[in-house]
C-alpha angles and dihedrals in degrees: 000000000000139000105241131192102206115181147134123243140183117247089262095054107264128134097194134011126248092280092050090252129147096193088116087062106038094055092064131101120248133168111238089207095043134104119297093005120163095238091063095038095055090057088067096052121098099171135007139201129196139171125257092253090055091046093051090048091053090048091052098043101032103034122178126039120020108270097217129076094195125083108276136201132191122206103225145126085212104075086167091075092073110104113241107257094028108122090222126133122208128223129191109183146057115337089223086065094050097043096078090053090049091050093047091050091048090063096208099325127099129290110228117212095205093186153162110233093262093056089047092050090054090054093043090050090049088051093244107120110091096182145003125215108195126181112200120209121212097252143074124225101190093214139027139090112335119240091227116001095190137079114257141145122236138176124221109240103168138003133190143162116237113180106303093347135096108210126204133187111202128187127196108276 
């Protein structure tokens, strides 16, 4: 069991562009059977947590039923943003206080810190991220939301190429 920040990034370290768009990412080729692919990763996840911006992006871009089977939390002071019928819990507080609940809910599987970067930074600052898996797209955005806007040290554990992406698994140094 690990707490994993799994995300995609532009080459210059942004998750979304200045408009909160992932168009730069969704237009890329990736092999669904290749290394580091989402379908394989999600099988290892027992619980997940995301920020309100990520949750609102999911609601806008994937409307309808909640897309995750795993217990899910949204870090927010606005519990009213959760769509009726979504089995999502909200949490407002220190991530160190939430983490034991995430681990318990994951029942031996991994906890996925979905993001964005600010949420991941809170978990990193609290010493709670065991590994990061970042899939880098072959583009730069120049501005946007940073993949990890906090100073931290990591060691490369594994690398691979999948379609147009360079994929890296990092562990705490």
